[in-house]
C-alpha positions in Angstrom: 9.5 -4.8 40.3 7.5 -3.3 43.1 7.6 0.4 44.0 7.4 0.5 47.8 7.5 4.2 48.5 7.8 7.7 47.0 10.0 10.4 48.4 9.3 14.0 47.5 12.2 16.3 47.8 11.4 20.0 47.7 14.5 22.1 46.6 15.3 25.8 46.5 18.0 26.2 43.9 19.4 29.7 43.4 19.7 30.9 39.8 22.9 32.5 38.6 20.9 35.5 37.5 17.3 36.6 37.7 15.2 35.1 34.9 12.5 37.6 33.8 9.7 36.9 31.4 6.4 38.6 30.6 4.7 36.9 33.5 7.3 37.4 36.3 10.8 37.0 37.6 12.4 34.0 39.2 15.5 34.2 41.4 15.3 30.9 43.1 14.0 27.7 41.5 11.4 26.1 43.7 10.9 22.6 42.5 10.1 19.0 43.6 12.1 15.9 42.7 10.1 12.7 42.9 12.0 9.6 43.9 10.4 6.2 43.3 12.0 3.6 45.5 11.7 0.0 44.4 11.7 -3.2 46.5 15.4 -3.8 45.8 16.3 -0.4 47.1 17.0 1.3 43.8 15.5 4.6 42.8 13.9 6.3 39.8 13.8 10.0 39.5 11.4 12.6 38.0 11.4 16.4 38.2 8.2 18.5 38.7 8.7 21.7 36.8 6.0 23.8 38.5 6.8 27.3 39.8 6.1 28.5 43.3 3.1 30.5 42.0 0.6 30.0 39.2 2.0 32.5 36.7 3.2 30.5 33.7 0.7 27.7 34.4 -2.3 27.0 36.7 -0.1 24.5 38.4 2.2 25.5 41.2 4.5 23.6 43.6 2.4 23.5 46.7 -0.5 22.3 44.6 1.6 19.7 42.8 2.6 18.2 46.2 -1.0 18.1 47.3 -2.3 16.4 44.2 0.5 13.8 44.3 -0.2 13.0 47.9 -4.0 13.1 47.9 -5.0 12.0 44.4 -2.2 10.6 42.2 -0.8 8.3 44.8 -4.2 6.7 45.5 -4.6 6.2 41.8 -1.2 4.6 41.6 -2.2 2.1 44.3 -4.9 0.8 42.0 -2.3 -0.6 39.5 -2.4 -4.3 38.9 0.7 -6.5 38.9 2.6 -6.4 35.6 1.7 -2.8 34.9 3.9 -1.0 32.4 4.5 2.8 31.8 1.4 3.1 29.6 -0.7 1.5 32.4 0.7 4.0 34.8 -0.4 6.9 32.5 -3.9 5.5 32.2 -4.2 5.0 35.9 -3.3 8.6 36.6 -5.7 9.9 33.9 -8.5 9.5 36.5 -7.2 12.9 37.8 -8.1 15.7 35.4 -5.3 18.1 34.5 -2.2 18.5 36.6 0.2 17.4 33.8 3.4 18.7 35.6 2.6 16.6 38.7 1.8 13.6 36.5 5.0 14.1 34.5 7.1 14.1 37.6 5.5 10.9 39.0 5.4 9.0 35.7 9.0 9.9 34.9 10.2 8.6 38.3 8.4 5.3 37.7 9.5 5.1 34.1 13.1 5.7 35.2 12.9 2.9 37.7 11.2 0.6 35.1 14.0 1.3 32.6 16.8 0.9 35.1 15.4 -2.6 36.0 15.7 -3.4 32.3 19.1 -1.8 31.8 17.7 0.4 29.1 18.2 4.1 28.6 15.4 6.5 28.2 16.8 7.7 24.8 16.7 4.1 23.5 13.2 3.6 24.8 11.8 6.8 23.2 13.6 6.2 19.9 16.5 8.6 20.0 18.6 8.7 16.9 21.4 11.0 18.1 24.0 10.8 20.8 24.5 14.6 21.0 21.9 17.4 20.9 22.4 21.0 19.6 21.8 23.5 22.4 20.0 26.8 22.4 19.6 29.3 25.2 16.7 31.4 26.5 17.5 35.0 27.4 15.2 36.8 29.9 14.3 40.4 29.9 17.2 42.3 31.6 16.6 43.6 35.1 17.7 47.1 33.9 15.7 46.8 30.7 18.7 48.2 28.8 20.0 47.1 25.4 23.5 47.1 26.7 22.8 44.6 29.4 21.0 42.4 26.9 23.8 42.4 24.4 26.3 41.6 27.2 24.3 38.6 28.2 23.7 37.4 24.7 27.4 37.8 24.0 28.3 35.5 26.8 26.1 32.7 25.3 27.3 33.3 21.8 30.9 33.0 23.0 30.1 29.9 24.9 29.0 28.2 21.7 25.2 28.1 21.9 23.7 27.4 18.5 20.5 29.4 18.8 19.3 32.4 20.9 15.8 32.9 22.2 14.8 36.3 23.5 11.9 36.8 25.9 9.7 39.7 24.7 6.7 41.7 25.9 4.9 44.9 24.8 7.4 47.6 25.1 10.4 45.2 24.9 10.4 43.7 21.5 11.3 45.5 18.3 14.3 47.5 19.7 16.0 44.6 21.5 15.5 42.2 18.6 16.9 44.7 16.2 20.0 45.2 18.4 20.7 41.5 18.8 20.2 40.8 15.0 22.5 43.7 14.1 25.2 42.4 16.5 24.9 38.8 15.3 23.4 38.8 11.8 23.9 35.1 11.2 22.9 33.7 14.6 19.6 31.6 14.6 17.3 33.8 16.6 13.7 33.5 17.9 11.4 35.2 20.3 9.0 34.1 23.0 6.1 36.2 24.3 4.6 33.8 26.8 1.0 35.0 25.9 1.8 38.7 26.4 0.1 40.1 23.3 -3.4 40.6 21.9 -5.0 40.0 18.5 -4.8 43.8 17.9 -1.0 43.6 18.0 -0.8 41.6 14.8 0.6 44.5 12.7 3.2 45.3 15.5 4.3 41.7 15.6 4.6 41.6 11.8 7.2 44.3 12.2 9.5 41.5 13.5 9.5 39.9 10.0 12.5 41.8 8.7 14.7 40.3 11.4 14.8 36.8 9.9 13.5 35.0 13.1 13.1 31.3 13.3 9.7 31.8 14.9 7.5 33.8 17.3 6.5 31.6 20.2 3.1 31.8 21.9 2.3 35.5 21.3 -1.4 35.2 22.4 -3.3 33.6 25.3 -3.1 29.8 25.2 -6.9 29.5 24.5 -6.9 31.9 21.6 -6.4 29.5 18.8 -8.2 31.6 16.2 -6.1 34.6 17.2 -3.0 32.6 16.4 -4.6 31.7 13.0 -4.9 35.5 12.4 -1.3 36.1 13.4 -0.1 33.3 11.2 -1.8 35.1 8.3 -0.5 38.5 9.3 3.2 37.5 9.9 5.6 35.9 7.5 7.6 34.7 10.6 6.3 31.3 11.6 4.1 31.1 14.7 5.0 28.5 17.2 2.7 27.3 20.0 3.9 26.3 23.5 1.3 26.8 26.3 -1.5 25.9 23.9 -0.2 22.4 23.3 -1.4 20.2 26.2 -2.0 16.9 24.4 -1.9 15.0 21.1 -5.4 16.2 20.4 -4.5 19.9 20.9 -1.4 19.5 18.7 -3.5 17.9 16.0 -6.2 20.6 16.2 -3.7 23.5 16.2 -2.1 22.1 13.1 -5.4 21.4 11.4 -6.7 24.9 12.1 -3.5 26.6 10.9 -2.8 28.1 14.3 0.8 27.0 14.2 3.5 25.6 11.9 6.0 24.7 14.6 5.4 23.1 18.0 7.4 23.4 21.3 7.1 20.1 23.2 7.5 20.4 26.9 7.1 17.0 28.7 5.9 18.7 31.9 3.2 20.6 30.1 1.8 17.6 28.3 2.0 15.2 31.2 5.1 13.1 30.5 7.5 11.6 28.0 5.1 9.1 26.5 2.7 11.9 25.4 5.6 14.0 24.3 6.8 11.2 22.1 3.3 10.8 20.6 3.1 14.5 19.8 6.6 14.2 18.2 5.4 11.2 16.1 2.3 13.1 14.9 4.4 16.1 13.8 7.1 13.9 12.2 4.4 12.1 10.2 3.1 15.5 8.9 6.5 17.1 8.4 6.0 19.6 11.1 9.2 20.7 13.0 9.3 20.4 16.8 11.7 21.4 19.5 12.2 20.7 23.2 11.4 23.6 25.5 12.9 24.1 28.9 11.6 25.0 32.3 14.9 25.8 34.1 15.3 22.1 34.9 18.0 20.7 37.1 20.1 17.9 35.8 17.3 15.4 36.5 14.9 17.1 34.1 17.6 18.1 31.7 18.8 14.5 31.3 15.3 13.3 30.4 14.8 16.3 28.0 18.0 15.5 26.2 16.8 11.9 25.5 13.6 13.4 24.1 15.4 16.0 22.0 17.4 13.3 20.4 14.4 12.0 18.5 14.5 12.5 14.7 11.7 15.1 14.5 13.4 17.6 16.8 14.9 19.6 14.0 14.7 23.0 15.6 17.3 23.7 18.3 15.7 23.6 21.7 16.3 25.0 25.2 18.5 22.2 26.4 21.1 24.5 27.9 24.1 23.6 30.0 23.7 23.4 33.8 25.8 26.6 34.2 23.2 28.6 32.3 21.0 28.6 35.3 22.9 27.1 38.3 26.3 27.4 39.9 25.7 24.0 41.5 23.4 21.5 39.8 21.8 18.6 41.8 23.5 16.1 39.4 26.9 16.2 37.8 26.8 19.3 35.6 26.0 19.1 32.0 28.8 21.0 30.2 28.4 22.5 26.7 30.9 21.1 24.2 30.9 22.8 20.7 27.3 23.9 21.2 26.1 20.5 22.1 25.3 18.3 25.1 25.6 14.5 25.2 22.5 12.3 25.6 22.9 10.2 28.8 23.5 6.6 27.8 23.1 4.9 31.2 19.9 3.0 32.3 16.8 5.2 32.7 17.5 8.9 32.6 21.2 8.1 33.1 21.9 10.4 36.0 21.3 10.5 39.8 21.4 13.4 42.3 24.6 13.9 44.2 23.5 13.0 47.7 25.4 15.8 49.5 24.1 18.4 47.0 20.6 17.1 47.2 20.7 17.3 51.0 22.1 20.9 50.9 19.4 22.1 48.5 16.4 20.3 50.0 14.1 22.5 52.2 11.4 19.9 52.8 10.9 16.2 52.1 8.4 13.4 52.9 8.0 9.7 52.4 4.7 8.2 51.0 4.0 4.5 51.2 2.8 3.2 47.9 1.6 -0.2 49.0 1.1 -2.9 46.5 1.7 -1.1 43.2 4.0 -3.0 40.9 5.4 -2.0 37.5 7.0 -4.8 35.5 
């Protein structure tokens, strides 16, 4: 199978409500879909989960487009005939960093490769379930009022979600968590700080312990591993790392140091689904629970994440929400929650395609890039 060209589709997808975290607020999802077009005219798809500005990550959408065009594509052209997905990953490793751009490109190529073999991504990764329990991430309310928070959480509880995650930051933590826990004493609940706290906040974060939380996600800066060790010692609630986990080596080190006891695996953050599976395998071997985080993906990224979340080590409910959590109109057929779960796509590759008319409506820019002689077989 020869990949003849790449199409980059930049989309602006309005969110059903603003999504606020400790690092900013999103109202429109600015993202890129990578389409890998093979010699037989079929396509593979990948989603780049960058944001329009470097707030959550140093990567951002304009930069991802630039690195794909100027650096990753030339590396791809160096592939030899017969290259497989692991060869593709090694070829792109010549470029340091940029995992979200790499994930988008490698996923599109992996999708095309699997479609040519009539194999699903879930089967290829080693999925053991056909349905995945779904959690939901709840942003900081625009009004910063407990009433608005409880109203929103209530919508998700009534919809059947099996776990709630609250975004927190200094000044918005103990009171909202207490209110949600009082309203739903038995609902699995966790919090996510997105690096908003300091080591000196250890005693304050320990005050979350009475609320029986599943975990506190990424309270400190991603490079402050020792600070997370200190927090793990100060809090009885498990500390989970997200932004700090960029590779198998970083996951191994975080576990060895005692900086975390649970890991959030985001394929875009670690450079793709092969690395995500390897981190899963490392944690499964050590009995460390993992879960699949979300980046407000469309149906393209959501389908691939569901395949990953169906692996046996994903024992903590992840952020694989239904399409309607974020979008009135998804770029694919919508993923609809059923008894708190979503089905893992069973078709070849990621198992879904964009709806052409919706893709056209949401696309604000596109380009075609000639690949040349690269082949993946």
